[in-house]
Steps between C-alpha positions, in 0.01 A plus 500: 500500500619844423607730783252790505736718705780454235261594225376813686862610545569498126495842324141509388365837381259628763304810425297738717254769393362761737126571451403866567131414563545223755835626629623142487729289285447230239786258458595210274781286361568543129588136449205354692178555298212591726706544808362832621413644842438820675614671828424816689873583526798411279623269777157332524489455123847351499412248769167412328686454178751257663198305637324504169814386314548214740139388438542546125822285501341226703195489277711499187711210632187302602361553149829379344585834345856620469597804708618777263859612501555855618505748213853620582629138484361441152730521194430783253287696749640857536608586848365820665735785544705489817494117528 
């Protein structure tokens, strides 16, 4: 069985968007389709995203799906500036 902690420590592209109306954050992981969550603060959104990612990984493994490679570890994918 794959080690979820190892997977979560890989350089996946997490994103966070502040919502002016709700004054909260929406968060997701680029490589994990449908792995989205929300939090009242950036810290809450980050923790909720880690929890959602763990559930996403476990469900993917249970269904026999491969866990995507982080974008920055893929060949021929441009790296962002400063990396």
